[in-house]
Every structure is written in C-alpha cells, then in structure tokens.
N, C-alpha and C positions, 0 to 999 in steps of 0.2 A: 496171862494176867492182864486185866483191863485197867487202864488208868482212869481215875475218876476226875471229872472236871469240877472244880470249885467255882461257884458263881460269886462274883463280887457284889455285895449289896451296898448301895449308897445310903448314907444317912439322910433322913428326912428332917427338915427344920420347920419351925412354925413360920407361916407366911409373914406374920407381923415382924418377926426377927429379921427375915431376909429383906423386908421392905426398909427397915431401919438402916440396914447396911447395903442398900442397893447401889449406891455410888461406888463403894469399895469393891463389892463382889461382881457387879455387872456393868459398871460404868454408866449407869442411867439414873436419872432423877427418880425419886419416889413416885411422882405423878405418872411417869412412863411405866414403872413397875405396876402401879395400880391398873392402868389401862390394859396392860398385857395379861394380867391375871384376873381381869374383871369377871370372867365366866367360870373361874375355878371356885368350887364350893367346898373344897377340903380345907382343913386347918393346917395341914403340913404338906410340904412338897420337897423334893430333892433339888439341889442346886442345878443339876443338869436339866431337869424338867423346866425349872424356872427360866434358865438361859434359853432353852429352845422356844418357849412361849414368847419371851421378850424379842428374840430374833425374828420370829414369825410376825409379831406385832409391828415391829419397825419396818419390815419389808412389805407390809400391806399397802396396796395402792389406795390413795385417797380418792373418794368419789365425789 
C-alpha cells in the first residue's frame, strides 16, 4: 500500500490587503512593499511569496 502525500496549499491574499498590513506582517513600510512588488502583475499573492520578494528587494545592492 502506497502512502499518498498531501500537498499544503497556502492561501493567496490581495496585494492591496497585504500592503495595508505590511508593517504587521512583514515589518516593512508600505513604500518598501511597493518597491519589492513593483514588477508583480497579479492581483493576489501568498504571504510567503511576498516575504521572499521583500527579502530579495532589501538585499539588492544599490548601484
């Protein structure tokens, strides 16, 4: 008998809602959130995707 693996699906949230709560959720100002998600053209995104983009944005080297 094979065990089946259940995949966890993360809830997606509207970007505008995540932006409104960016300080509480990610510890960043809405302006930083805007910069990190500037090139995202979707209307909703998961919290982990947003966190990953914010982290990448904050670690970019300024030229």
